[in-house]
N, C-alpha and C positions, 0 to 999 in steps of 0.2 A: 673480388675481397682483396683487400690489402691485408699486410704480411701481420700484423698485430691479431687483426679480424679472424684470419684463419686460424691462427696461432691458437685463439680461446675462443672456438667457436661452439656456442651452445646446444645441445641436443633437447628436443623435446619431447616429451612424451605423446605417444601417439595417440591421437583422442583427447587430447589433451582439454578437455571442457568440464573436467571437473575442480574440485576446492584446489585452489591454489597453483592450478595447472599454469605454464607458461603463459601469455597472452601477447606479449607485444613484439614487436618483429624483429626480423635480423638486425637491425641496428641497434635494437635496446641495450640496456646495460642494465645489470642487476649489482648494486653493490654486497657483498657478502661477506664474512670473516669466515676465514679458514683455519680447520686444524685437522689432528691429525687422532686416529684410535685405531687401536689394532695392526696399524703398519697400512691404514688405508687415510687416503686424505677426502675430508668433506670440507662442506662450508655449510652456513644459514645466513640469508636474508641479513643483514648489518641491521634493519628496521625491528628483528624480532629481538635482537640481542640486549642485555641491560648490562652486564659487567662480565669478568672472568675476576676469580678469584682462586688462591691455592685451597687444595683438596683437605678434606679431614671427615672426620668418620659419623656419619650423622644418626640420627636416634631413629629407631624402629619406628616404622608407621603399619602397626597392624591393619589389616583390612585390605592393603591396596593390592594391587597384582604383581608379582615377579620382577618387570621391569624399574619398579620402585624401588630403590635401595635403603628408603628411610628419608627424613627431613632434616633440615637444618634451619635454625635462626639468622638469617642474614639481614643485618643492620632494621631488625624489627619485623621484618618478613620471614613468613614462612616460605623456603625453598623445599622443594621435592626434588630429591636428588634421582636421578633416572639412568639407568645403564645400559647407556649409548651404544656400547660395546656388544652387547645381547643381542640387542636390537639389529643392527648392523649384520650382525651373524660372524665376530668376531670370537664367540668366546663371554663366559660372565665377567664380570669384572672385579678384581680385588682391589679395593681402593689402597694407593699407598701415596707416601709423601710428594712424590715425584711428579704427579697428576694436578691436573687444575680442573676446577669445575666451571663452565660454562654456561652463567645463566640467562636463558631467554625465556620469552613469555608463549607457553603454547598454548592454543584455545582456550585462554581464560586462567591457565595456570601459570605461576613464576616456577620453575623447574630450572635442574642444574644438570647439565650432560657432564659425566666423568670421563674427560679427553686427555691424551697423552702429553699433546701438547698446543699450543696456540701459534700457529703459522704469521696471523696478520689480516689485516684488511686487503680485501682487493677488489676488481672489478670482472665481472664475466658478461664478455661480451653474446648475446643470443644468437644464435643461426638456427639452419634449421636442417641437419644433414640425416638425419635418420635417429633411431633408438637402439641402443645395443641394447640385445635379451637378456645379460646376465643383469644390468644396471637397471632394468623395466621391472624386474620382478621384486623390489622392492618396492612397497606398497605409499612409505615414508617418503622417497627421493621424488624430488621434482624435476631434476633435470640434472645432465651432466655437461661439465666443462672441461674441455680436449685444452690442457694447457701445453705449453712448449716441455716440461720435463714429466707429462703423465694428465692420468686421469681426477677429475675431481668430481663427486656426488654431490650434487646441492639439496638438502633436505627439506621440505615443506612443513614449516612448525604446525599448520593448521592436521595434519594427517601422520605426526609422528605417533601419535598415542592412538589405540585402537576405540570404537566408542565403548565396547563393556569397560577398559580400562580407565577412561575418563570418568566415567559413572561409578567405577570401585573408588578411584582416586577422589572423587569428590565427598564421597560417604566416607571414606576413610579420613580424610581433613577437616569433615563438620565436627565425626566425634572427638577427633584430638581439640579442636578447637572446643568442644563443649567441658571438654576433661581440664581444658586449662582457666576457666571461668567458674 
């Protein structure tokens, strides 16, 4: 394996046959957008990213789960702001002006992750060296990327929200839409 490929080897989730599991071979690459949250490095597939905007205080979204911090109107679209930090085990988020919203498509929803910083786009090389236990415990993590300066967890957008959270969010957004009309 060449130096670059070994420096950015991707680890697959064991039995990765589930939704969004890594299916490509060791030489395949995944284009990602890397970001920081709670002192940890994460990335999402670039294909699910819409854009990034400065943070703002969202309006409440009654009926949604605790992971939803509220909603914003961004460019005429309703975007649900999600507490990425809480889901990642870094504690609840208190939104401040230094943060950004990373707007992504999650299973049919337009959502914003509250992140500390967006590092930038990159390419993660896929490999199959194993799966560290601590990383594998997070159901929303698709894989881990070993970079020269540390580990980066790649989030699977299709698995970030639990089924019951998706149902609650759909209902809350429907009720919000009814109120606006």
